[in-house]
C-alpha positions in Angstrom: 51.7 31.1 -55.6 48.4 32.2 -56.9 46.8 28.9 -55.7 48.8 28.8 -52.5 47.1 32.1 -51.6 43.8 30.9 -52.5 44.2 28.0 -50.0 45.3 30.4 -47.4 42.9 32.8 -47.9 40.2 30.1 -47.7 41.7 29.2 -44.4 41.7 32.5 -43.3 38.0 32.7 -44.1 37.4 29.5 -41.9 39.2 30.9 -38.9 37.5 34.3 -38.8 34.3 32.1 -39.3 35.0 29.7 -36.2 36.4 32.7 -34.5 33.0 34.9 -35.0 31.2 31.8 -33.8 33.2 31.2 -30.8 33.0 34.9 -29.6 29.3 35.0 -30.4 28.4 31.5 -28.3 31.3 33.2 -25.6 29.3 36.8 -25.6 26.1 34.3 -25.2 27.4 32.3 -22.0 28.9 36.1 -20.8 25.5 37.4 -21.1 23.8 34.5 -19.7 25.9 35.0 -16.2 25.3 38.8 -16.4 21.4 38.3 -16.4 22.0 35.7 -13.4 23.9 38.0 -11.8 21.3 40.5 -11.9 18.6 38.1 -10.4 21.0 37.5 -7.6 22.1 41.1 -7.0 19.4 41.9 -4.7 20.1 38.5 -2.6 24.0 39.4 -2.6 23.1 42.8 -1.2 21.1 41.4 1.8 23.7 39.2 2.6 26.5 41.7 2.4 24.2 44.0 5.0 24.0 41.9 7.6 27.9 41.1 7.1 28.5 44.9 7.5 25.9 45.0 10.4 27.7 42.1 12.2 31.1 44.1 11.5 29.8 47.0 12.8 28.5 45.5 15.8 32.3 43.8 16.6 33.7 47.2 16.5 31.2 48.4 19.1 31.7 45.7 21.4 35.6 46.0 21.2 34.9 50.0 21.5 33.1 49.3 24.7 35.5 46.9 26.4 38.1 49.4 25.5 36.1 51.8 27.8 36.4 49.5 30.6 40.3 49.0 30.0 40.3 52.9 30.4 38.9 52.9 33.6 41.6 50.3 34.5 44.3 52.5 32.8 43.0 55.2 35.4 42.3 53.8 38.4 44.7 50.7 38.1 42.1 49.0 40.3 38.9 47.7 39.8 35.9 49.2 42.2 32.6 47.8 42.1 30.8 51.4 41.8 33.2 52.5 39.1 32.6 49.5 37.0 28.5 49.4 37.8 28.8 53.4 37.3 30.6 53.4 33.9 28.4 50.1 32.6 25.0 51.1 33.5 25.0 54.4 32.1 27.7 54.7 29.5 27.9 50.7 27.8 24.8 49.0 27.9 22.8 48.2 25.0 19.8 46.8 24.1 21.7 43.5 22.7 24.1 43.4 25.1 23.3 41.3 28.3 25.7 42.6 30.2 29.6 43.1 31.8 31.7 41.0 34.2 34.8 41.8 35.8 37.0 38.6 36.2 40.6 38.7 38.2 43.0 36.5 38.1 43.5 35.1 41.9 46.1 32.8 43.2 45.0 30.0 45.6 47.0 31.8 48.4 44.0 34.5 48.1 41.0 32.5 47.7 39.7 32.5 51.0 40.0 36.5 51.2 38.1 36.7 48.2 34.8 34.2 49.3 35.0 36.2 52.6 34.6 39.6 50.8 32.1 37.9 48.3 30.2 36.1 51.0 30.1 33.2 48.9 32.4 30.3 47.6 34.0 29.6 44.1 31.9 27.2 42.1 31.9 25.7 38.9 29.8 23.2 36.6 30.6 19.6 36.8 30.3 17.1 33.8 26.2 16.9 34.9 25.9 21.0 34.6 25.3 20.9 38.1 26.9 23.7 40.4 29.7 23.0 42.6 32.5 24.2 44.7 35.7 24.4 42.9 38.2 22.1 44.2 41.7 23.6 44.9 44.0 24.6 42.0 46.8 26.7 41.3 44.3 30.1 39.9 41.4 31.1 39.6 39.1 33.8 37.5 35.9 34.1 39.3 33.7 36.4 38.6 33.9 39.4 41.1 31.5 42.1 39.6 28.7 41.8 37.0 26.5 44.3 35.9 23.0 44.4 35.8 23.7 43.2 39.1 20.3 42.0 39.7 20.5 39.9 36.4 23.7 38.4 37.1 23.8 38.2 40.7 23.9 34.6 40.7 27.2 34.3 38.9 29.3 35.7 41.8 31.8 33.7 41.9 31.7 31.4 39.0 34.9 30.4 38.3 34.7 31.2 34.4 38.0 29.4 34.0 36.7 26.0 33.8 34.2 26.6 31.0 36.0 29.4 28.7 39.1 26.5 28.3 40.8 29.1 26.2 44.5 30.3 26.0 44.5 33.6 28.1 46.4 35.6 25.8 45.3 34.8 22.3 41.6 34.0 22.6 38.8 36.7 22.6 35.4 35.2 22.9 33.9 31.9 23.8 30.2 30.5 22.9 28.2 28.8 26.0 24.9 27.5 26.3 23.5 29.1 29.9 20.4 28.2 31.9 18.0 31.4 31.7 14.4 31.6 33.4 12.6 31.0 30.8 15.0 28.6 29.1 18.2 27.2 28.0 20.1 30.0 25.6 23.4 30.7 23.4 25.4 33.2 24.9 28.8 34.7 23.4 31.1 35.8 25.9 33.5 38.6 24.5 36.5 39.3 26.6 39.1 41.6 26.9 42.3 40.3 29.1 44.3 42.6 31.1 47.8 41.9 31.8 50.9 43.5 33.1 53.8 44.8 30.8 55.4 41.4 31.4 52.4 39.6 30.6 51.2 38.4 33.7 47.4 38.3 34.0 45.9 40.7 35.9 42.1 39.5 35.0 39.6 40.5 32.0 36.4 42.1 31.3 33.8 40.0 29.5 30.8 41.5 27.2 28.1 39.1 27.4 26.2 38.9 24.5 22.9 36.9 24.3 22.4 35.7 20.6 19.1 35.4 20.0 18.6 39.0 21.3 21.5 40.2 19.7 20.6 38.8 16.3 17.0 39.7 16.6 17.6 43.4 17.3 20.8 43.9 15.4 19.7 41.8 11.6 16.0 41.8 12.3 15.6 39.2 9.8 12.1 38.6 8.5 10.3 36.4 10.9 7.8 35.1 8.2 8.2 32.9 5.2 9.7 35.1 2.2 11.4 33.9 -1.0 14.9 33.8 1.1 15.9 33.6 4.9 18.7 34.1 6.8 20.7 31.1 8.7 24.3 31.3 10.8 26.4 28.1 11.9 29.5 27.8 13.6 32.2 26.5 11.3 34.5 25.4 14.5 31.8 22.9 15.4 32.5 19.2 14.3 28.6 19.2 13.8 27.4 20.9 10.9 24.2 20.9 12.1 25.5 23.6 14.7 23.3 26.5 14.0 23.8 29.8 15.8 20.9 31.4 14.5 18.0 30.0 12.4 13.7 30.9 11.7 11.9 29.3 14.7 10.2 26.9 11.8 14.0 26.0 10.4 14.1 22.7 12.4 10.5 21.6 11.5 11.2 21.8 8.1 13.6 19.3 6.9 13.2 20.0 2.8 15.1 23.5 3.6 18.0 21.9 5.4 19.3 20.3 2.0 22.4 22.0 0.6 21.1 22.6 -2.6 18.5 25.2 -1.1 21.7 27.6 -0.4 22.1 30.3 -2.7 25.1 32.2 -0.9 27.5 31.0 2.1 29.9 33.6 3.2 32.5 32.8 6.4 33.0 35.4 8.8 35.1 36.4 11.9 33.1 37.9 14.9 35.1 38.3 17.9 37.1 35.4 17.0 34.5 33.3 16.7 34.7 31.5 12.9 31.0 31.9 11.5 29.2 31.1 8.2 26.3 33.3 7.2 23.9 31.6 4.8 21.1 32.6 2.6 18.4 29.9 1.7 15.5 30.6 -0.4 12.3 28.8 -0.2 10.9 28.4 -3.4 12.0 25.9 -6.3 13.4 28.3 -8.2 12.8 31.3 -10.3 12.8 31.2 -14.0 15.4 33.4 -15.9 14.5 34.2 -19.6 18.0 34.6 -21.1 16.9 37.5 -23.4 20.1 39.6 -24.2 21.8 36.4 -24.3 20.1 35.4 -27.5 20.0 38.6 -29.2 23.8 38.8 -28.9 24.0 35.4 -30.1 21.8 36.2 -33.1 23.8 39.4 -33.6 27.2 37.5 -33.5 26.1 34.9 -35.8 24.6 37.4 -38.8 28.1 39.8 -38.0 30.4 36.7 -38.7 28.3 35.7 -41.8 28.9 39.4 -43.3 32.4 39.4 -41.9 33.4 36.3 -43.8 31.5 37.5 -47.0 33.4 40.9 -47.1 36.8 39.0 -46.3 36.3 36.7 -49.4 35.7 39.2 -51.6 38.8 41.2 -50.2 41.0 38.4 -49.6 40.5 37.4 -53.6 41.6 40.6 -54.8 44.9 41.3 -52.1 46.4 38.1 -51.0 49.6 39.5 -52.1 49.4 42.6 -50.1 48.6 41.0 -47.2 51.4 38.6 -46.8 53.5 41.8 -47.5 52.0 43.7 -44.8 51.9 40.8 -42.7 55.4 40.5 -42.7 56.5 44.2 -42.3 53.8 44.1 -39.7 55.7 41.6 -37.5 59.2 43.3 -38.4 57.9 46.5 -36.8 56.2 44.7 -33.8 59.6 43.2 -33.0 61.4 46.6 -33.4 59.0 47.8 -31.1 59.0 45.3 -28.7 62.8 45.5 -28.1 62.4 49.1 -27.7 59.8 49.1 -25.3 61.6 46.6 -22.8 64.8 48.9 -23.1 62.4 51.7 -21.8 61.1 49.7 -19.1 64.6 49.3 -18.1 65.9 52.3 -17.9 62.9 53.7 -16.2 63.0 50.6 -13.4 66.8 51.6 -12.9 65.4 55.4 -12.6 63.5 54.6 -10.0 65.3 52.7 -8.1 68.0 55.5 -8.0 65.5 58.2 -6.8 64.1 55.9 -4.1 67.1 54.5 -2.8 68.6 58.8 -2.8 64.9 59.3 -0.4 64.6 56.7 1.2 66.1 57.4 4.5 65.4 61.3 3.8 61.8 60.7 3.9 61.6 58.9 7.2 63.8 61.5 8.8 61.7 64.5 7.6 58.4 63.4 7.5 57.9 61.7 10.8 55.5 62.8 12.9 57.7 62.9 16.0 60.2 64.8 16.7 63.7 62.9 15.8 67.1 64.3 17.3 71.3 63.4 17.7 72.9 65.3 20.3 76.8 65.1 21.8 77.0 64.0 25.2 77.2 67.4 26.8 73.8 68.4 25.4 74.7 70.4 21.8 72.3 69.2 19.2 73.9 67.5 16.3 70.7 67.6 13.9 67.0 67.7 14.4 64.4 67.1 12.0 61.2 69.7 11.3 58.7 67.4 13.4 61.1 68.8 16.6 61.2 72.2 15.3 57.6 72.5 15.2 57.4 71.2 18.8 59.4 73.5 20.1 58.6 76.4 18.2 61.9 76.5 16.5 63.2 79.1 13.8 63.4 77.3 10.2 66.9 78.2 9.9 68.1 75.9 11.9 66.2 72.6 10.8 67.9 70.0 9.1 71.0 68.0 9.7 73.2 71.1 10.8 73.9 71.7 14.4 71.4 73.5 16.5 72.5 76.3 19.0 70.4 75.2 21.9 71.3 72.6 24.3 69.2 69.8 25.9 68.5 71.0 29.4 67.2 74.2 27.8 64.0 72.6 27.1 63.4 71.2 30.2 61.3 73.5 32.6 62.3 71.7 36.0 65.9 71.2 36.4 65.3 68.4 38.3 63.3 66.3 35.6 66.9 66.8 33.6 69.1 65.7 36.5 66.9 62.2 36.4 66.8 62.1 33.0 70.8 62.0 33.1 71.3 59.9 35.4 69.1 57.0 34.0 70.6 57.4 30.4 74.1 57.2 31.5 73.5 54.0 34.1 71.3 52.1 31.5 72.3 53.6 28.3 68.7 54.5 27.6 65.9 56.1 28.9 62.0 54.8 27.0 59.0 56.8 27.5 60.3 59.4 29.7 57.4 61.8 30.6 58.3 65.6 31.5 57.2 69.1 31.1 59.1 71.0 28.0 59.3 74.8 27.7 59.4 76.0 24.4 61.4 79.0 22.5 57.8 80.7 22.8 57.6 80.2 26.2 55.2 78.2 25.7 55.0 74.7 28.1 54.2 71.3 26.7 54.0 67.9 28.0 56.3 65.5 26.1 57.5 61.6 25.9 60.7 60.9 25.5 62.8 57.8 24.2 66.7 58.1 24.2 69.8 55.9 23.6 73.5 55.9 23.3 75.2 55.5 20.4 79.1 53.7 20.2 81.7 53.5 17.9 83.3 49.8 17.0 85.5 49.9 20.0 83.1 50.6 22.2 83.6 54.8 23.0 79.9 56.8 23.3 79.5 58.9 20.4 76.3 60.5 20.8 72.4 60.6 21.8 69.8 59.8 19.9 66.3 59.4 20.2 62.5 60.3 19.0 60.2 62.8 21.1 56.3 63.1 21.4 54.2 66.0 22.2 51.8 64.0 24.8 49.9 67.7 26.0 46.6 66.8 24.8 46.7 63.3 26.2 47.5 64.6 29.7 44.5 66.8 29.1 42.3 64.1 28.8 43.6 62.0 31.6 42.8 65.0 33.8 39.3 65.4 32.3 39.0 61.7 33.4 40.2 62.2 36.6 37.8 65.1 37.3 34.9 63.1 35.7 35.6 60.4 38.0 35.1 62.3 40.8 32.4 64.7 39.9 29.0 65.2 38.7 29.0 66.1 35.0 25.6 68.4 35.4 26.0 70.0 38.3 29.4 70.2 38.6 29.5 68.8 42.5 31.5 65.7 43.7 30.0 62.5 43.0 29.2 59.5 45.1 32.6 57.8 44.5 34.5 61.3 45.8 32.2 61.6 48.6 32.4 58.1 49.5 36.2 58.4 50.0 35.9 61.5 51.9 33.8 59.8 54.5 35.5 56.8 54.7 38.7 59.2 55.5 36.2 61.2 58.3 35.3 58.3 59.9 38.7 57.2 60.3 39.7 60.4 61.5 36.9 61.3 63.8 37.0 57.8 66.0 38.6 59.4 68.9 35.5 62.2 69.4 32.8 60.4 70.2 33.7 61.1 74.0 32.7 64.8 74.0 29.3 65.1 75.5 27.2 67.2 72.9 30.0 67.4 70.1 29.1 65.2 66.6 32.2 64.7 64.7 30.0 64.9 61.6 26.8 63.9 60.2 25.2 63.0 56.8 22.2 64.6 55.2 20.8 62.7 52.0 18.5 65.1 50.4 15.7 64.3 47.8 13.5 66.9 45.8 9.6 66.2 46.6 7.6 66.1 43.0 11.1 66.3 40.8 9.5 63.8 38.3 6.5 66.2 37.8 9.1 68.7 36.4 10.7 66.4 33.8 7.4 65.1 32.9 5.2 68.2 32.5 8.3 70.4 31.4 10.7 68.2 29.9 14.2 66.8 31.2 16.3 70.3 30.1 14.1 72.0 32.7 14.7 69.3 35.3 18.4 69.6 34.5 18.7 73.6 35.1 16.0 73.2 38.3 19.2 70.5 39.8 21.3 72.9 38.9 19.9 76.1 40.6 19.1 73.4 43.5 23.2 72.5 43.5 23.9 76.4 43.4 21.4 77.1 46.7 23.2 74.0 48.7 26.8 75.4 48.2 25.7 78.8 49.6 24.5 77.0 52.8 27.7 75.1 53.6 29.7 78.2 54.6 29.8 78.1 58.5 30.8 74.5 58.3 33.6 72.1 57.2 31.1 70.6 54.9 31.2 68.8 51.3 28.3 68.4 48.8 27.8 65.7 46.5 25.2 64.4 43.6 24.4 60.8 44.1 21.9 60.6 40.8 18.6 61.9 39.7 17.6 64.6 42.2 19.4 62.7 45.4 22.2 64.8 47.1 24.5 64.4 49.9 25.6 66.5 52.6 28.9 65.5 54.7 28.8 68.0 57.4 31.9 68.0 60.0 32.7 69.5 63.6 28.8 70.1 64.9 28.8 72.2 67.9 25.5 70.6 69.2 22.1 69.2 68.2 20.1 72.3 68.1 22.7 73.8 65.8 22.3 70.8 63.1 18.7 71.1 63.6 18.9 75.1 62.8 21.3 74.7 59.7 18.7 71.5 58.5 15.5 74.1 58.5 18.0 76.6 57.0 18.8 74.4 54.0 15.0 73.5 53.4 13.9 77.3 53.7 16.6 77.8 51.0 15.3 75.1 49.0 11.7 75.7 49.3 11.9 79.1 47.7 10.5 79.7 44.1 12.5 78.3 40.7 12.2 80.3 38.2 12.6 78.0 34.8 12.6 79.8 31.5 9.7 82.6 32.9 8.1 79.5 34.4 7.9 79.7 38.3 8.1 76.3 40.0 7.8 75.7 43.6 8.9 72.5 45.4 10.1 71.2 48.9 13.0 68.2 49.7 12.6 65.9 52.2 15.9 65.3 54.1 17.5 62.0 55.7 19.8 62.5 58.7 22.7 59.9 60.2 24.9 61.0 62.9 28.6 59.8 63.6 28.0 56.9 65.7 30.9 54.6 67.2 28.9 51.5 65.1 29.7 52.6 62.1 32.8 50.9 60.5 32.4 51.5 56.8 30.7 54.7 54.9 28.1 52.2 52.9 26.2 51.6 56.8 26.1 55.7 57.0 24.4 56.3 53.7 22.3 53.2 54.1 20.7 54.8 57.3 20.4 58.3 55.8 19.0 56.8 52.7 16.2 55.1 55.0 15.6 58.2 57.1 15.1 60.3 54.1 12.5 57.6 53.1 11.0 58.3 56.4 10.7 61.8 56.3 8.6 61.3 52.9 6.1 59.2 54.5 5.5 62.1 56.9 4.4 64.7 54.3 6.4 67.0 51.6 9.1 69.5 52.9 10.3 67.0 56.0 13.3 65.7 57.7 13.8 63.0 60.0 16.9 61.3 62.3 17.8 57.6 61.6 16.7 55.4 64.5 17.2 51.8 64.8 13.5 50.7 64.1 13.3 52.1 61.0 16.0 49.1 59.8 12.5 46.7 60.5 10.6 47.9 57.6 13.2 47.8 54.9 14.6 44.3 56.2 11.1 43.0 55.6 11.1 44.7 52.1 14.5 43.2 51.4 13.5 39.7 52.5 10.6 39.9 50.3 12.3 40.9 47.2 15.0 37.9 47.6 12.0 35.4 48.4 10.2 36.4 45.6 13.4 36.0 42.8 13.8 32.7 44.7 9.8 32.3 43.9 10.5 32.0 40.1 13.3 28.8 40.6 11.1 26.8 43.2 7.4 27.4 41.2 5.9 29.3 44.0 4.1 31.1 41.8 0.4 29.8 40.6 -2.6 31.5 38.7 -6.1 31.9 39.9 -8.9 32.5 37.4 -12.1 34.3 37.8 -15.2 33.6 35.5 -16.6 36.7 33.6 -20.1 36.0 32.9 -22.4 37.6 29.8 -25.7 38.7 31.3 -27.4 38.1 27.6 -26.8 34.3 27.4 -26.1 34.0 31.0 -22.5 31.7 30.3 -19.0 32.1 30.7 -17.1 34.2 28.1 -13.9 34.6 29.7 -11.7 34.1 32.7 -9.0 37.0 34.4 -6.1 35.4 35.2 -4.9 36.8 38.8 -1.6 35.9 39.9 -1.0 34.5 43.4 2.4 33.5 45.8 2.5 30.2 47.6 5.2 31.4 50.1 6.1 28.3 51.7 6.4 29.8 55.6 3.7 32.5 55.0 1.2 30.6 53.0 -1.0 32.5 50.1 0.1 35.9 49.8 -2.0 38.6 48.1 -0.8 40.4 44.7 -1.8 43.5 46.6 1.6 43.1 48.8 4.1 41.7 46.1 3.0 43.3 42.8 4.3 47.1 44.4 7.3 45.6 45.4 7.8 43.6 41.8 7.1 47.0 39.8 9.8 48.6 42.5 12.3 46.0 41.5 12.0 45.6 37.9 10.9 42.2 38.2 7.1 42.6 37.4 8.6 42.2 33.6 9.5 38.7 34.0 6.5 38.3 36.4 4.1 39.6 33.5 5.7 37.4 30.8 5.4 34.3 33.0 1.6 34.8 33.6 1.0 36.0 30.3 2.6 32.9 28.5 0.9 30.7 31.6 -2.6 31.6 31.0 -2.3 31.6 27.0 -0.9 27.8 26.9 -3.8 26.9 29.5 -6.8 28.5 27.4 -5.1 26.7 24.2 -5.7 23.2 26.4 -9.3 24.2 27.6 -10.7 24.9 24.2 -8.8 21.8 22.9 -10.5 20.0 26.2 -14.3 21.5 26.3 -15.8 21.8 23.2 -18.5 24.0 24.7 -16.0 26.6 25.6 -14.1 26.8 21.9 -14.3 30.7 22.2 -13.4 31.1 25.9 -11.3 34.0 26.3 -8.6 35.0 28.9 -8.3 38.7 30.5 -4.6 39.3 31.4 -3.5 42.4 33.2 -0.7 44.5 32.1 0.9 46.6 34.7 2.0 50.1 33.6 5.5 49.4 33.9 5.5 46.5 31.4 2.9 48.4 29.1 6.2 51.1 28.8 8.4 48.2 27.8 9.1 48.9 24.1 9.4 44.8 23.0 5.8 44.7 24.9 3.9 44.0 21.1 6.7 41.7 20.3 6.6 39.7 23.1 2.9 39.3 23.3 2.5 38.3 19.4 5.6 35.3 20.3 3.6 34.1 22.9 0.2 33.9 21.6 1.7 32.1 18.4 3.7 29.8 20.4 0.6 28.9 22.6 -1.6 28.6 19.4 -4.4 30.7 20.4 -6.4 32.8 18.7 -5.4 36.7 19.0 -9.2 37.7 19.3 -9.2 35.2 22.5 -6.7 37.2 24.4 -8.2 40.4 26.5 -5.4 43.3 27.6 -6.5 44.9 30.9 -4.5 48.2 31.1 -5.5 50.8 33.8 -6.9 54.3 33.1 -3.8 56.2 34.3 -1.5 53.9 32.3 -2.8 54.9 29.6 -2.9 58.6 30.1 0.6 58.8 31.4 2.1 59.5 27.8 -1.2 59.8 25.5 0.7 59.8 22.3 2.8 57.5 22.8 0.0 55.2 24.3 -1.9 55.4 21.0 0.9 54.0 19.3 1.6 51.2 21.1 -2.3 50.3 21.3 -2.5 50.5 17.7 0.3 48.0 17.1 -1.3 45.6 20.0 -4.9 46.0 17.5 -3.1 45.0 14.5 -2.3 41.5 16.0 -6.0 41.2 16.9 -6.2 40.9 20.5 -8.9 43.2 22.8 -8.0 45.7 24.6 -10.0 46.7 28.0 -9.6 50.0 30.2 -9.2 48.5 34.0 -10.7 50.4 36.9 -12.7 52.9 34.5 -13.6 56.0 36.6 -10.8 55.7 39.1 -8.0 57.9 36.9 -8.7 60.7 34.1 -9.5 60.1 30.8 -9.8 62.7 28.4 -12.8 62.4 25.9 -11.0 62.8 22.8 -8.1 60.1 23.7 -11.0 58.0 24.7 -12.3 58.3 21.2 -9.0 57.8 19.3 -8.0 54.6 21.5 -8.8 51.6 19.8 -10.8 50.5 23.1 -12.8 47.4 23.0 -14.4 47.4 26.4 -14.8 49.4 29.6 -14.5 47.8 33.1 -16.4 49.5 35.9 -14.3 49.6 39.3 -15.5 47.3 41.5 -15.3 50.8 44.1 -18.6 51.8 41.8 -20.4 48.4 42.2 -19.8 47.8 46.1 -22.7 50.8 47.3 -24.3 50.7 44.4 -27.9 49.7 45.8 -27.0 52.3 48.6 -25.5 55.2 47.3 -27.0 57.3 44.5 -24.1 58.7 43.2 -22.2 55.3 42.7 -25.7 54.2 40.8 -25.2 57.4 38.5 -21.5 56.9 38.1 -22.0 53.2 36.7 -25.0 54.3 34.4 -22.7 57.2 33.3 -20.2 54.9 32.3 -22.5 52.4 30.7 -24.1 54.9 28.7 -20.1 56.5 27.8 -19.5 52.8 27.0 -22.8 52.4 24.0 -21.7 56.1 22.4 -18.7 55.0 21.6 -19.7 51.4 21.1 -17.6 49.4 23.8 -18.6 47.0 26.0 -18.8 47.0 29.4 -18.1 44.7 32.5 -18.8 45.0 36.1 -16.4 43.6 38.3 -17.1 42.9 41.9 -20.9 42.2 41.9 -21.7 40.3 45.2 -25.4 40.7 45.2 -28.6 39.7 43.0 -29.7 43.4 43.5 -26.1 44.6 42.0 -26.8 42.3 39.5 -30.6 43.2 38.8 -29.6 47.1 38.2 -26.7 46.3 35.9 -28.9 44.4 34.0 -31.4 47.2 33.4 -28.5 49.6 32.6 -27.7 47.5 29.9 -24.3 46.4 31.0 -22.7 43.5 29.0 -20.6 41.3 31.3 -20.3 40.9 34.9 -17.7 39.3 37.1 -17.4 38.7 41.3 -17.9 36.8 44.0 -21.7 36.2 43.4 -20.8 33.9 40.7 -17.5 32.6 42.0 -14.2 33.7 43.6 -11.2 33.2 42.0 -10.2 29.8 41.9 -7.0 27.5 41.5 -6.3 25.7 38.4 -8.2 22.3 39.6 -11.6 23.8 40.7 -11.7 26.2 37.5 -11.7 23.2 35.3 -14.6 21.4 37.6 -16.4 24.9 36.9 -15.7 24.7 33.3 -17.3 20.9 32.7 -20.5 21.4 34.7 -21.1 25.1 34.4 -24.1 26.6 36.1 -26.3 29.1 34.3 -27.5 31.7 37.0 -31.2 33.1 36.8 -30.9 36.9 36.6 -33.5 38.8 37.3 
């Protein structure tokens, strides 16, 4: 027996030693993994952050599309003006390109819709060429698209051919569209609208430009750090189908190995199956497993000590251990049996309680009111929610009979009669809405669903139903209807309501044009003069208060007429006046309106005086729709503004000539990008010290196919007004920088040649200006110091604080900053000292009369002296004579440009100039 115990003790010791070593090595491996997880924690957190941003963006897109669905629910018909108003004012973000509306069109409706759109349905063929859509059963053409100017070319595009989706189950599609600056991937997220019978009505589409979307939303690092982000399309059979990656990723083949992938997580974004990956650039980072080795050492040391201790104990208590082990096993078995019995009893008790409370909990805790009543309307039972809805006393809650009849809760007896007729004929009523009256006489809106319950023999037993309080929803619907027809700031009607009223008046007044002096109606288009000054100087809150006071004054002037006032947006108001006796009465009224609006406005203790310009369009037989009248009134208002402040003008047919000319030029300018009609002329800039060319100023020109070469003075203001100036500026910047790189490589003597590029005031306010300039310079491969931005003095002083921030960001790129047309605007010397400016360009108006006008001479000398004081270079533009050149040289001017050296030249001529540059004899 002792020998047996001794052998068993040795086996126990061996087991303990093996177990201790095993646990030590297990702890060693676990600690190693923990240390690796700590190293990866930051990278996992980064990837989680990207995924969270994508999911939040998905929710935002769904909410925006839901807002458009709400518009359809209210109107039951999508009008372009409602769609444009909601999209442009509420829905657009800086990473959503736009929204479209594509209704379901049958073959029989195609001709009518094409006539309204003034264009045919079209699609892309296999060669990606635009062709007219052939005859088919149904179509999904793009009817509305906002922003209108960006997507005007997509009107009539039959998306049914490119989406290739199941209408009821798909939610998005990934496309590649040809944009003005190249092909870009777009994600089209759409929301179908269909009837209760699941028949298609159409769908709204949100267009996400993926490059801009990921750039703005995720903002992945642009430079090469330790890790970078890659997003792939998992549905594509091509494993290299990348949604997003850094620009340099495609060129670096070593980074495209799967071994470089740190983390890879699938994500569903608007129905798209993507995989977001985190890659590393470095070969790897060594990890020192200090804690792991310490755990292993301590575990082995503890195992040795425990084994030694057990060796001593087991030799003295082997028999005791055997007895204790046997009794322990018996106790464990008994305890396990008791535990199993307790579990069985506990499960049986829980099941009985759950079965008893199941149906009672559903009935009593439901949010909606639940009831049972007899065919005569006497209640059999109600739940607490029903009692709370109608303010019934607590004594009548529960399953007992309630001493109230069903018809007692209907505010209008006619609603109850209609309800009973439907219930009797159809056996059920679904979502029946009516006004109910509570016991406390409070009136609420409810929605009720009721059905009849029959016994086994088919005899009617009782009615049971669910009732819900929809008062708040009704209020929201009323508020939405009000918001759809009223301006929220002033409380006046909005453009939609005004247009509907004008259409009605136009239809009703057609038979009244025969009266000699009678004017059936007139439309007055009112615009507040100098309103922008109030917003810029006193803030938008003061501007809103001014608009409210203006609306109140207009409301007091229409009491003598049948009239309607509406705010169209900003400081634009419209008046519809009906039944005007004669023209003299109308003119007297207009003068009263202007007199009322010209009175001083008091805004928080400050007095502000302004005037209003009014354009009037009188009723005429040739008007067929409201838009024609509003267009003519707007045209007359602009004509009044040209006469001066506080004027009014009646529309005349000749006013269309200028407007048509502007619209035709705008259309031609938009086509100029597609037809490659734009070009750049270059004018040399000469250094007086070394008498050689140090730079070229890039000047855009338009080679019109009919009108020939058009000066920028004619089309640049139009581009600024229509918003094309940003696209125009990017094209000039990119083309000029690429051309400069070619010249620097081709002509070694001009390796340090610079390029001067003008920045429009509107372009200068663009928030992405700095990033776009950085991208263009990097793509072109030129030094940032070779790029010189010319910004007008007035543009810099528009908002000095914001200007300083933008200039500092540009200066961080190491580009040169010039103040163009210096001396023609207003500059504060304190800001001139703060601005990181490199040079001043003296306006040519001071150079033109330099030798004849002493004042011009003094101004030019003062500007040059100012530049010396602030350590700035000075450039004189418009130099045409040797005498002007000599004066500027004596005054210490650094650089000059003008017709004396060269006119602006096209590309071929300027390259000849650079090949054989002539040094000028400067006296």
